VOGU-3710 file (C-alpha; in Angstrom, 3 decimals, decimal comma):
1> mslkeisadh> -18,372/-11,323/-1,866  -17,999/-13,964/-4,533  -14,965/-14,258/-6,810  -17,080/-13,436/-9,850  -18,337/-10,295/-8,214  -14,785/-9,266/-7,329  -13,582/-9,822/-10,886  -16,491/-7,894/-12,308  -16,002/-4,834/-10,080  -13,934/-2,498/-12,248
11> gydvsiqaml> -14,232/0,254/-9,633  -10,815/-0,661/-8,294  -9,293/0,638/-11,468  -10,317/4,196/-10,644  -7,236/6,352/-10,248  -6,266/8,172/-7,089  -6,603/11,412/-9,033  -10,241/10,605/-9,932  -11,031/9,729/-6,342  -9,534/12,939/-4,989
21> asagrtaddr> -11,226/15,034/-7,704  -14,574/13,529/-6,672  -13,911/14,430/-3,065  -13,772/18,081/-4,056  -17,451/17,800/-4,978  -18,694/16,469/-1,694  -20,759/18,605/0,635  -19,712/16,944/3,852  -16,479/18,000/5,580  -15,848/14,547/6,940
31> svalvaglag> -16,163/13,049/3,450  -13,609/15,467/2,068  -11,156/14,615/4,844  -11,869/10,917/4,468  -11,193/10,844/0,768  -8,221/13,188/1,145  -6,771/10,486/3,352  -6,579/8,307/0,298  -3,354/10,115/-0,579  -1,871/8,694/2,576
41> vvgcaaycgl> -3,442/5,312/1,896  -2,664/4,634/-1,766  0,433/6,777/-1,630  2,556/4,212/0,136  6,161/5,117/0,963  8,273/4,172/-2,049  11,997/3,512/-2,302  14,477/3,398/-5,176  17,915/4,036/-3,660  19,830/6,155/-1,142
51> dcacaeavll> 21,081/8,480/-3,865  17,742/8,966/-5,582  14,516/10,666/-4,568  12,460/10,061/-7,734  9,924/7,867/-5,941  9,257/10,438/-3,230  9,030/13,152/-5,820  6,282/11,288/-7,656  4,348/10,764/-4,433  4,671/14,391/-3,328
61> ddrlqmahal> 3,750/15,832/-6,756  0,900/13,545/-7,702  -0,703/12,617/-4,383  0,416/14,508/-1,326  -0,099/17,997/-2,740  -3,569/17,040/-3,945  -4,446/15,783/-0,433  -3,296/18,978/1,177  -5,261/21,028/-1,319  -8,427/19,085/-0,445
71> ldrqgqksps> -7,780/19,386/3,267  -7,437/23,173/2,901  -10,918/23,301/1,296  -12,763/21,407/4,015  -14,987/24,294/4,967  -16,393/24,809/1,462  -19,875/23,621/0,575  -20,325/21,989/-2,800  -22,994/19,890/-4,523  -22,977/16,252/-3,391
81> mgrlgvsram> -21,505/13,729/-5,783  -24,309/11,299/-4,874  -24,051/7,526/-4,629  -21,771/5,595/-6,942  -22,780/2,194/-8,250  -22,085/-0,577/-5,726  -22,407/-4,324/-6,211  -25,433/-5,977/-4,631  -23,065/-8,245/-2,758  -22,113/-5,221/-0,645
91> rrvpevakdp> -25,340/-5,684/1,284  -23,644/-8,481/3,159  -20,685/-6,359/4,392  -20,571/-3,499/6,937  -22,481/-0,373/6,131  -19,321/1,740/5,783  -18,103/-0,706/3,112  -20,948/0,456/0,900  -18,886/3,603/0,429  -16,927/2,603/-2,729
101> favramvlwm> -14,153/5,069/-1,896  -13,500/3,386/1,459  -13,411/-0,138/0,004  -11,178/0,845/-2,950  -8,866/2,745/-0,615  -8,379/-0,172/1,763  -7,878/-2,769/-0,940  -5,493/-0,590/-2,921  -3,564/0,173/0,271  -3,224/-3,496/1,059
111> sdllrppyef> -2,084/-4,247/-2,473  0,638/-1,608/-2,367  1,770/-2,611/1,094  2,321/-6,226/0,074  3,320/-5,743/-3,589  6,776/-7,236/-4,125  9,800/-5,193/-5,250  10,179/-4,884/-9,022  12,889/-4,005/-11,487  12,651/-0,333/-12,345
121> rcrwagltta> 14,643/1,823/-14,766  15,193/5,091/-12,947  16,204/7,994/-15,142  18,866/8,962/-12,637  20,033/5,637/-11,172  19,552/3,342/-14,145  18,226/-0,209/-13,622  17,487/-0,650/-9,978  14,955/-2,229/-7,595  11,949/-0,203/-6,518
131> atgldayvlw> 9,503/-1,078/-3,776  6,486/0,248/-1,885  5,125/-0,548/1,547  7,005/-2,949/3,795  9,623/-3,852/1,173  10,486/-0,156/0,812  11,538/-0,160/4,480  13,527/-3,392/3,975  15,432/-1,958/0,995  16,035/1,389/2,703
141> lhdlercvrl> 17,348/-0,301/5,851  19,562/-2,713/3,801  21,182/0,200/1,996  21,706/2,184/5,150  23,426/-0,742/6,836  25,845/-0,995/3,928  26,407/2,764/3,783  29,982/3,853/4,795  29,538/7,591/4,852  26,772/10,153/4,487
151> sagrrmgler> 27,539/12,670/1,726  25,722/15,987/1,607  23,443/14,624/-1,125  22,570/11,532/0,916  21,854/13,645/3,984  19,486/15,754/1,978  17,829/12,658/0,560  17,429/11,091/3,998  15,795/14,180/5,346  13,430/14,460/2,416
161> rarswtdlrr> 12,510/10,807/2,500  11,812/10,831/6,254  9,638/13,900/6,032  7,684/12,694/2,979  7,090/9,248/4,513  5,988/10,951/7,754  3,464/13,095/5,919  2,046/10,124/4,056  1,766/8,085/7,219  0,093/10,911/9,091
171> lgarfcrlla> -2,568/11,072/6,389  -2,927/7,268/6,505  -3,412/7,301/10,297  -6,030/10,033/9,950  -7,835/8,004/7,309  -7,873/4,972/9,684  -9,398/6,953/12,521  -11,994/8,594/10,347  -13,059/5,317/8,800  -13,213/3,525/12,138
181> garrtrwaec> -15,074/6,290/13,901  -16,583/5,111/17,183  -17,514/1,642/15,840  -16,743/-1,372/17,962  -16,439/-3,923/15,160  -13,343/-6,004/14,683  -12,241/-4,145/11,542  -12,711/-0,758/13,238  -10,592/-1,874/16,188  -7,902/-3,039/13,743
191> lreaarfmdr> -7,852/0,402/12,132  -7,605/2,237/15,473  -4,773/-0,019/16,664  -3,031/0,407/13,292  -3,228/4,195/13,680  -1,551/3,901/17,120  1,347/1,958/15,577  1,559/4,615/12,863  1,906/7,285/15,490  4,910/5,454/16,894
201> eiaslnevpa> 6,303/4,993/13,399  6,016/8,751/12,806  7,897/9,425/16,046  10,719/7,134/14,873  10,877/8,735/11,424  11,069/12,174/12,999  14,329/11,080/14,649  16,024/10,873/11,251  16,227/14,621/10,444  17,124/15,329/14,077
211> alhrkralae> 20,098/12,951/13,940  21,590/14,166/10,636  24,039/16,666/12,136  25,235/14,612/15,077  28,581/12,755/15,250  27,035/9,298/15,253  24,408/10,279/12,661  24,502/7,081/10,614  24,144/4,723/13,599  21,281/6,797/15,033
221> ivgaveract> 19,493/6,905/11,674  19,779/3,137/11,228  18,294/2,660/14,674  15,419/5,029/13,962  14,610/3,342/10,635  14,734/-0,071/12,312  12,201/1,078/14,910  9,990/2,612/12,225  10,153/-0,589/10,223  9,120/-2,613/13,247
231> eaqswcplic> 6,040/-0,404/13,782  5,097/-0,749/10,112  5,362/-4,526/10,365  3,002/-4,344/13,322  0,259/-2,321/11,633  0,399/-3,859/8,173  -1,408/-7,098/9,143  -4,116/-5,010/10,866  -4,693/-3,007/7,675  -4,889/-6,210/5,625
241> daalslagie> -7,400/-7,744/8,057  -9,594/-4,630/7,887  -9,277/-4,338/4,085  -10,345/-7,889/3,432  -13,169/-7,650/5,968  -14,527/-4,526/4,266  -14,221/-6,202/0,884  -16,246/-9,149/2,104  -13,533/-11,715/1,540  -14,031/-14,892/3,604
251> eplrselgam> -11,673/-17,578/4,838  -9,544/-19,370/3,717  -8,969/-16,924/0,865  -8,637/-14,029/3,329  -5,641/-15,650/5,059  -3,974/-16,406/1,719  -4,332/-12,927/0,239  -3,097/-11,253/3,436  -0,306/-13,704/4,242  2,860/-11,941/5,417
261> ehaepdrtsl> 5,209/-14,892/5,147  6,796/-16,144/1,939  5,430/-19,694/1,998  3,603/-21,999/-0,322  -0,157/-21,300/-0,363  -2,612/-23,838/0,899  -3,618/-26,134/-1,951  -7,306/-25,786/-1,059  -7,106/-22,111/-2,096  -5,096/-22,576/-5,329
271> kdlvylarag> -8,141/-22,674/-7,571  -9,499/-19,375/-6,118  -6,060/-17,733/-6,288  -5,626/-18,735/-9,969  -9,106/-17,414/-10,730  -8,336/-14,068/-9,036  -4,943/-13,761/-10,684  -6,588/-14,166/-14,115  -9,950/-12,379/-13,697  -9,813/-10,196/-10,581
281> aepfrvlalr> -9,578/-6,448/-10,351  -5,977/-5,135/-10,330  -5,225/-5,196/-6,606  -6,627/-8,703/-6,238  -4,617/-9,907/-9,196  -1,397/-8,506/-7,660  -2,186/-10,138/-4,273  -3,041/-13,500/-5,839  0,064/-13,539/-8,081  2,230/-12,737/-5,076
291> rlawsddhqa> 0,986/-15,939/-3,396  1,055/-18,112/-6,538  4,749/-17,320/-7,011  5,539/-19,643/-4,101  3,497/-22,583/-5,419  5,009/-25,430/-7,465  1,589/-26,219/-8,935  1,673/-26,373/-12,740  -1,442/-24,205/-13,245  -0,211/-21,657/-10,661
301> qatvreschd> 3,161/-21,274/-12,417  1,506/-21,048/-15,838  -0,671/-18,218/-14,513  2,365/-16,369/-13,181  4,254/-16,687/-16,465  1,252/-15,543/-18,532  0,821/-12,444/-16,379  4,329/-11,232/-17,302  2,910/-9,864/-20,543  -0,248/-8,348/-19,058
311> anprvaltgq> -1,315/-4,944/-20,253  -1,554/-3,730/-16,713  2,024/-2,762/-15,645  1,521/-3,615/-11,953  0,225/-7,029/-12,816  3,052/-7,622/-15,334  5,772/-6,507/-12,863  4,359/-8,786/-10,184  4,337/-11,674/-12,639  7,931/-11,003/-13,621
321> wgvrvatgql> 8,941/-10,982/-9,966  7,076/-14,256/-9,512  9,000/-15,905/-12,349  12,279/-14,865/-10,728  11,099/-16,373/-7,433  10,054/-19,660/-9,144  13,389/-19,966/-10,924  15,408/-19,391/-7,765  16,708/-15,966/-8,729  15,030/-14,410/-5,692
331> dh> 14,400/-15,583/-2,165  12,153/-12,673/-1,092
//
């Protein structure tokens, strides 16, 4: 898929609510389950602080409950929603990628998994740092390691967070398996392997509620979250590989957008990254800005600064994070 076609595809701006609402109008049980899995895909685990559960509350209220409602209706027959408009460039990517829901889901998931932490004014905790995806695990683990004692409120929050993250991950694993099916392509193998890592992550998260009432609860919980974080770090690159394959992104841009390490991007890709950061659909802009933040190129830094005032809040927050990285205020 060309960069111009990516930037012109406004389908990525469709909300999770709209996707799930459309799923309720499908006639095929598998389609309903597949799109319901979007709540586990786009609804990445989010973290604000040990003493706050606002992020989990948002996920549960706005995404998880909608997914469960759809899953409960799987046996119902409804009129088909028909085909949605798809770019002609999609003819060059796998057949399953012609399903716009699948492509949007994977790219949105990747964007949320890799999106950097951002400053967030929580109505309970005040100004704090919020994160989704891998960084949510890092922040949670960091706070747990600094924790001295577990109050009743923190125990309740730990149990709720572990259970909500488990539910979201279970839906994500189900989505991976449904999308991969029995295909033997590279991206399908990536999804199946990612789902296996998610199963192990779920098992580790399930140890958190079980450890809450033991004498060495804090040490056991830290160990369980460390293991869950390791599993997440194992499946995240697989999801990114599959997402970019389904979106038709080719090398070297694929490696740059899906890079896990915080390192300066290859200069041969700077022009494409700047273009995406300025003209791409939201998830591609976030991913491109995340990479440009580590470049000392004048145009790259100008792009990051300009994005700080973007009308899209995710793009603006990523740009503000990028400025803090460039000025040495952050090293992650």
